[in-house]
N, C-alpha and C positions, 0 to 999 in steps of 0.2 A: 596379304601373304602370297609370296611367289609360289607358283605351281612347280612341284618337283619334276625335273626333266626325266624322260624315260631312260632306263639303263640300256646301254648298247646291247643289241640282240641281233645276231646274224641269221636267225632262223625265222625269216619273215613270213614264210608260208606254213609255219608251224609243223614241219615235218616230224619233229620229235613226238607229236601227238599221234602219229601213225605207228609208232613203235610199240611193241608189247612190253610187259613189265620187265622181263629179263633183259631185253635190249636197252631199255631206258636206264635200268640200274647199272648196266655195264658202261653205258655212255657217261653216266655220272661218276663212276669209279675212275675211268680214265681221266676225265676232266679234273677231278679232285687231285689225282696223282700229278698231273701236269702243272696245275696251279700251285700246289703246295711244295712239290719237290723240285720241279724243273724251272719254273718261272723265276724264282728268286736268284738262281745262280747262273742261268744260261748265258747271259750277256758277257759275264766274265770269261767263261770258257770260250765263247765265240771270239772274243777279242784276242785271247791267248792262243787260238788255233789248237785247242786241246780238248780231250774227251773227258767227261765227268764220270770217271770210274766209280765214284762214290754212289752213283745211282744204280749200279748193277744189282745189289742186294734188294733194293726196292722193286726193281723190275721183276726179280724172281718172285717176290711176294705178290706182285700184281697178277701173276699166273696168266700171262698172255702169250707165252711161247708156243708157236705152232697154231696160232689163231687161224681158224678156217680149215685146218687139217684134222682129220679124224683118226683117233687111236694113237698108239705109240707114245703115250704120255703127253700128247699135244692138247691144247686148250679146246680144240674143236670149235663148234659154232658155225654159223652161216657166213657166206660171203658178205652179207650185209654187216655183220658184226665186225669182220675184218676191216671192211671199208670205214666203218664208223670210228674204229680205233685209230686208223691212219689219219682221218680227218681231225679227230680230237687232239691227237699228238701234234699235228702240223699247225693247229690253231694257236698253239703256244710256241712251238719250235719245229721247223721242218727238218733240222739236222737229226733230232731225236727220232722223228718219224722215219727218216731215211735209214738210220742205224737199225731200227727195229725191222723195217721192210727188207733190208739186205739180209739180215740174219734169219728172220722168221719166214719170209716169203721166198726170197731168192735161194739162199743156201739150203734151208730146210725143205723148201718146195722142190728143189732139184732132186734131193734124195727121195722125197715122198713120191714124185711123179716118175723118176727115172731109175730109182734104186730097186734092188731085190728085197724080198721080205726080210732076209737076214740083215741087210744093210739098214733097213728102216728100224728094225728092232735094236740094232747096235748104236746107231748114231742119233736118232730123233729124240729119245727120252732125255739124254743129258743136254741136248741143245734146247729142248723145251724148258728145261730147268735153268737155262742160262749158265750151266756149268761148262759148256763148250760153246764158243761163239764162232759163227761162220761168216765167210764172205763168198763172193760169186765172181769168178774170173773168166770173163768173155772178151771184153774190149781189149784191144792191143794198141801199142803206140802208132801203128800204121793201119789198123783195121778197126773201124767203128761200125758204120751202117752196113758195111759189106761183109759182116761176120758170117752170113749164111753160107757163102761159098768161098770165102777168101782168107780163112784163118791161117796165119803163118806159124803159130805154135803147133808143133807136131808131136804125135805119140807113136812110138814104134814098139810093137810087141816082141819080146824076146823070152819065149817060154812062158812062165807064170809071172813075168815082170813086164811092165810098160815103162819105156824110157821117154821122158817128156823134155822137150827143149823149146824155148821161146820166151816171150814176155807178155805180160798183161798190165794194162794201165788204167788208172782211175778206179781202182778196186777198193770200194768202201770197206772199212774195218780191217783191211789186210795188214797194216803195220803192227797190229797187236792181237789179232784173233787167233783161234786155235786150229780151225779147219778151213781149207779153201776148196771150193768146187771149181776145178779147172777144166775148161772145155778146149779140146785140141783136135786137130785133124789127124785121123788115123792114116798113116802113109800107105797102108795096105789097100784100103778101099776108098780113101779120100773122103770118108764120112766124119762128121763131127761127133765126138764122144766125150763123156764126162768122167772125171776122176776126183776122188776124195783124197786130198793131200793134207797130211798132218804137218802144219807149218813149222812148228818149233822143234821137230825131231827128224826132219827129212833132209839129208845132205843135198846140196845143190839148189835149195830153195832159199831165196833171199828177197827182202822187200825194202825199198827206199821210199820213205814218206814223201808225198807230194806237198810242197810248201807254196806259200804266197798266193793262196786261193782268195777269191773275193766272195765266194758263196759256199754255203754249207760247211763253214769252217770248223764246226764241232765234229763233223764226220772226218775220220782219218782215212784219207785216200792214199793208195800206194802204187808204186811201179814194181811189179813182181817179176823177178828173173828166175827162170827155171833152166838150170844147166845140168843136163844128164840126170834129171830127177827120176829116181826109180820108185815106181808105185806098184804094189802087188796087185794081181788080178782081182783079189777080193775087194779092192778099193776102186775098181772100175765099175761105174754105174751100170748094172747089168741089163736094165730095161731101156737104156738109152742107146739108140743105134744110128741116129742122124740128127740134123739140125731141127727136125720137127719136134724133137723132145725138148730142145732149148726153147723153141717158139711157144710150146705149151706153158713153160714157166714164165716166159716174157709176157704172154697174154695176161696172166694174173698180176704181174708187177705193173704193167701199164694200167690195169684196172685200179691197182692201189694208188698209183701216182695221180690218177684222176681225183681220188678222194683227198690225197695230200694237197694237191693244188687248190682244191676247194677250201680245205682247212686253212691254208696259208692266207687266202683271201679273207676268210672270216676273222683271223687274228689281226690282220692289217686294218680291216674296216672297223672293228670294235675299238682298237686303239685310236684310230683317227676320229671316230665319232666322239669318244670320251674327251679327247683333246679339244675338238671343235666346240663342245659344250662348255668347256672351262676357259678356253683362251679368249681374252678380251682384246678387241681393237675398236677404236672410236667409241669406247664405253659400252660395247655390246659383245656378247659371245659371237665368235665368227660363225658358229652354226646357224645364226639368224640371217646370214647373208645369202642372197640368191645363188651366187656362183659356187659357194661351198655346198649348199643344199643340192645343187645340180650334180656335183661330183659324188656326193654321198648317195644320191638316188641311183646314179649309174653303177656305183659299186655294189649296192645291195641287189640291184637287178642282175649283175653278173653272177653274184654269189648264188642267188635263188635259182637262176637258170642252171648253174653247175650242180647244185644240190639235187634238183629234179632229175637231171641227166644221170648222175651217178647212182641215185636210188633205183632208177629204172634199169640201169646196167646191172645192179645187184640182183634185181628180180630175174633178169635174163640168165645170169650166172646160176642162180639157185635152180632155175628150171632146166639147166643144161643147154641153153640156147645161145649163150654169148659167143659171138664170132670174133676172130682176130680184127676184122674191120670195125666192128662195133667198139671194141676196146681201144682201137687206134683213134677212132673219132672222139671218144671221151677224153683220151689223153691229150689230143691236139687241142680240142675246144677248151677244156678246163685250164690248161696251162696258158693258152693265149689270153683268155679272160683274166686269169690271175695276173699276167704281166700288166694289163691295163689297170686292174684294181689296186695293186701295190704301188703303181706309179701315182695314181690319184691320192692314195693315202699319204705317200711321202710329200706330195705337193701341199696337202692340207697343213702339214706341220711346218711349212716354210723352212727356214734355216735349221730349226730344231730337228727336221727330218733327216739330216745327214749324220746325226749322232746316235750311237746305240742306246743312249739313256732313255729314249722314248720307244724302243723296240721296233718301230716301223722301218728303220734303216736295215735291220736284220732281215725282216720279211722281204723288203725290196731287193736286197742282194741275193738272198736264197732262192728267190723265184727264178733267177737266171739259170740255176742248176736244174731245177725241176722242169723247166722248158726243154732242156736238152737231154737229160738222162733217160734211159730205157727207150731210146729212139727219139730222134729229133722231131720237131713239129712238121718239117717237110716230109720226112720219111713216113710219119703217120698218115699224112695226106695222100701219099702215093699208095700206101696199103689200102686206104679208103677208095682212092681213085680206081684201083684195079677191081675192087669189089663192085663198084657201081657202073663201070663201063664194060667190064669183061676183058679189058686189055691191060697188059702190064707195061708200065713206063720204066721199070727197072732195067738198068743196063745189063 
């Protein structure tokens, strides 16, 4: 009688065993949601370049809005829980993980870290309940990595009103969401400041959906145009006075991308291993061939290294010690390893690897976006380089 082959398992160092009961239960809750609700439909939406709005009620029931943020109706929990959620979501689909990260980490995080007490009380509870969905407008058509000092979008104060002009590009959720966090350069002091813009009711605010993407196709990205958009002072993020406040939010999102990149690898690996165990060539499963085993071994090695890194990063964050450079290192390393892992996974599938029917093509394509967003691989290395040399290579 043939021995049963082991089920694909991307937790090779048994990190789940280090979690407490609450964390493990949460991990299983997210996994069940992703496998039952998302996995059966996500390829169809990916192909159609559309968002599965049917999932929003289930997201609300999942009670994950504001994960890692304390109070104001947010889910709360540790940085580890927030990371685990991103990893588990990305293990099934990186677009859903990105939608969640943009809303819960970038948009809600901006209000949480840079908003006044009144702003937090007003906006965070409905956002935590997914009654109001947010986006984060920093990147511009001509400004990406240089956002710290070169934003072209301007804000000019006129009494109790701010007048904003400019454009934002690649803004996830923006074609359909309710609230945009817009970062603009104050013409009075040249400092970057944040504003809460209510998309659907504010004159001069328009969004054009970005089409023809090859990655994260479920995430709806937009080109936002702001033409004499008038925002009341009460919607100016009161605690945000410079780009340092943006950087605080970005540190946490780079942290989250490290987890998402790890999850993307896990999904690609598990799909590839299952396929290799079942696919026959020359009368044998291809998983029995040396070259296939070599690729699978390198994949699980990448995943395990990334898992250990992001868990340690979570520990540093919980202790209040995580630096920008440490977050940059994790984002750069995990996304680079992810690119290798998903490429090997696609290779194992042969010709079948270029169709969405087997999932791995989606992981392969989506990895390209994770490599770039929230700061490119090269920019993360320059942040790291400055920290370790004491010298800045930024122009």
